[in-house]
C-alpha positions as CSV (number, residue, x, y, z in Angstrom):
1,M,-23.7,18.8,5.2
2,S,-19.8,20.5,4.5
3,V,-16.9,20.2,7.2
4,S,-14.1,22.2,6.6
5,D,-10.2,21.8,7.7
6,D,-7.0,24.1,7.0
7,N,-9.0,25.4,3.8
8,Y,-10.4,22.5,2.6
9,W,-14.0,21.1,3.0
10,L,-16.0,18.1,1.6
11,K,-19.5,17.5,-0.2
12,P,-21.1,15.1,-2.2
13,L,-19.7,14.4,-5.7
14,E,-21.1,16.1,-8.4
15,E,-21.2,14.8,-11.8
16,R,-18.7,17.2,-13.2
17,H,-16.5,16.5,-10.8
18,A,-16.8,13.0,-11.5
19,W,-16.2,13.9,-15.3
20,D,-13.1,16.2,-14.0
21,I,-11.7,13.1,-12.4
22,L,-11.8,10.8,-15.3
23,D,-9.0,13.3,-17.0
24,W,-6.8,13.5,-14.7
25,E,-2.9,12.0,-15.3
26,Y,-0.7,11.1,-12.6
27,P,3.1,10.8,-13.5
28,Y,5.1,7.7,-13.4
29,P,5.6,6.2,-10.9
30,Y,1.9,7.1,-9.7
31,D,0.4,6.6,-13.4
32,F,-0.7,3.5,-11.9
33,Y,-4.0,5.4,-10.5
34,N,-4.6,7.0,-14.2
35,S,-8.2,6.2,-15.7
36,S,-7.9,3.9,-18.7
37,F,-11.5,4.7,-19.0
38,S,-12.4,5.9,-22.8
39,E,-14.6,3.5,-23.8
40,H,-16.3,3.0,-20.2
41,Q,-16.4,6.5,-19.2
42,E,-20.3,6.9,-18.5
43,H,-20.5,3.5,-16.6
44,Y,-17.7,5.0,-14.3
45,V,-19.2,8.3,-13.9
46,K,-22.4,6.5,-12.5
47,Q,-20.0,4.6,-10.1
48,F,-18.9,8.0,-8.7
49,M,-22.3,9.2,-8.8
50,N,-23.7,6.1,-7.0
51,P,-24.7,6.9,-3.1
52,E,-23.5,4.0,-1.7
53,L,-20.3,4.6,-2.3
54,R,-20.2,8.1,-0.6
55,F,-17.7,9.9,-3.3
56,H,-17.1,13.3,-1.9
57,A,-15.2,15.8,-3.6
58,V,-12.5,18.1,-1.5
59,L,-12.6,21.7,-1.9
60,D,-10.3,24.4,-1.7
61,T,-11.7,27.9,-0.3
62,Y,-12.5,29.0,-4.2
63,G,-14.6,26.1,-4.3
64,T,-12.0,24.3,-6.8
65,M,-11.8,20.5,-6.8
66,I,-7.9,19.4,-5.3
67,G,-9.5,15.6,-5.2
68,F,-11.9,13.4,-3.9
69,C,-12.4,10.4,-1.3
70,S,-15.2,7.6,-1.2
71,F,-16.3,6.4,2.1
72,G,-17.2,2.3,2.1
73,P,-17.0,-0.4,-0.3
74,D,-15.1,1.6,-3.2
75,G,-11.9,1.9,-1.0
76,Q,-11.3,-1.7,-0.9
77,V,-9.1,-3.3,-3.4
78,P,-10.5,-7.1,-4.4
79,G,-8.0,-9.7,-2.9
80,G,-7.5,-7.9,0.2
81,D,-9.1,-9.3,3.6
82,Y,-11.7,-6.9,5.0
83,S,-13.2,-9.2,7.5
84,D,-13.1,-6.8,10.4
85,E,-15.7,-3.9,10.8
86,A,-14.1,-0.9,9.4
87,L,-15.0,2.3,7.5
88,D,-12.7,2.1,4.4
89,I,-11.4,5.0,2.8
90,G,-10.5,5.7,-0.8
91,I,-8.4,8.7,-1.6
92,G,-7.6,10.7,-4.7
93,M,-5.6,14.2,-5.1
94,R,-5.7,16.0,-8.4
95,P,-1.8,15.0,-9.9
96,E,-0.5,18.6,-10.3
97,L,-0.7,19.1,-6.5
98,T,0.4,15.7,-5.0
99,G,4.0,16.0,-3.8
100,Q,3.6,19.7,-3.0
101,G,3.0,19.3,0.9
102,K,-0.5,19.7,0.8
103,G,-1.3,15.9,1.7
104,A,-1.4,16.5,5.4
105,A,-4.5,19.7,5.0
106,F,-5.9,17.5,2.7
107,F,-6.2,14.4,4.4
108,G,-7.1,16.0,7.3
109,A,-10.3,17.2,5.9
110,I,-11.0,13.8,4.5
111,L,-10.1,12.4,8.3
112,G,-12.3,15.2,10.3
113,Y,-15.0,14.8,8.0
114,A,-15.1,11.0,8.7
115,L,-14.6,11.3,12.1
116,G,-17.4,13.6,12.3
117,S,-20.1,12.9,10.3
118,L,-19.8,8.9,9.9
119,N,-18.8,8.0,13.5
120,P,-17.3,5.2,12.8
121,E,-15.5,2.6,15.5
122,L,-12.7,1.7,13.0
123,L,-10.8,3.8,9.8
124,R,-9.6,1.3,6.9
125,L,-6.9,2.8,4.1
126,T,-5.6,0.2,1.4
127,V,-2.6,1.5,-0.2
128,A,-0.6,0.5,-2.9
129,K,2.8,-0.5,-1.3
130,F,5.3,2.1,-3.9
131,N,3.1,4.8,-2.7
132,H,5.9,5.5,0.2
133,R,4.3,9.3,0.4
134,A,0.9,8.2,1.2
135,L,1.9,5.2,3.4
136,K,4.2,8.1,5.7
137,L,1.5,10.7,5.6
138,Y,-1.0,7.8,7.0
139,K,1.2,6.6,9.2
140,N,1.7,10.0,10.6
141,F,-2.3,9.9,11.2
142,G,-1.9,6.8,13.6
143,F,-3.0,4.2,10.8
144,E,-1.1,1.0,11.5
145,D,-0.2,-1.7,9.2
146,R,-2.9,-4.8,9.2
147,G,-1.5,-6.2,6.5
148,E,-0.5,-7.0,2.8
149,F,-1.5,-8.6,-0.2
150,F,-0.9,-9.0,-4.2
151,A,-3.8,-8.3,-6.0
152,Q,-4.4,-9.9,-9.8
153,P,-4.8,-8.9,-12.2
154,S,-3.3,-5.1,-11.6
155,A,0.2,-7.2,-10.4
156,V,0.2,-4.8,-7.3
157,S,1.2,-5.4,-3.5
158,Y,-1.1,-3.4,-1.5
159,Q,-0.8,-2.6,2.5
160,I,-4.0,-2.6,4.5
161,L,-3.8,0.2,7.1
162,V,-6.2,0.7,10.2
163,R,-7.2,3.4,12.9
164,A,-8.9,3.6,15.8
165,A,-12.1,6.5,15.2
166,T,-10.8,9.0,17.8
167,R,-10.4,12.6,17.7
168,H,-7.0,12.6,19.1
169,G,-3.8,10.3,18.9
């Protein structure tokens, strides 16, 4: 099933999308998200293709992948408190498109798909605390702080955000 929102739509990730993602390179300070998978690329492509992790490509009206998302345990970071039942969402936007004001439409498409197709009661995001742009965006969509933690060995602080799965508000 594909869901459209503001010219973006989701479809299950294809292998060609997974290979594309492995080549993405973000500038500092977002280089934290860069793939360093050169010797394990086949393994990571298999992860992206694992149906239990529910990876989806986010495509524009021309069918070009502008980002991806996952619905489920891939959105969790080791060390966080995930004891509450919630739908975890992992997100990545093509590096050259970040910081251009596309985030609201991009995330709106992801959120619309989650609410319309997956019927969660609670939505959860785990975000690196230094990613102020993402944190601001998610709070504008009604997500609230649920806690923070420091992850080893990456030495990065994360914030966990949650939101009730209502269509409005």
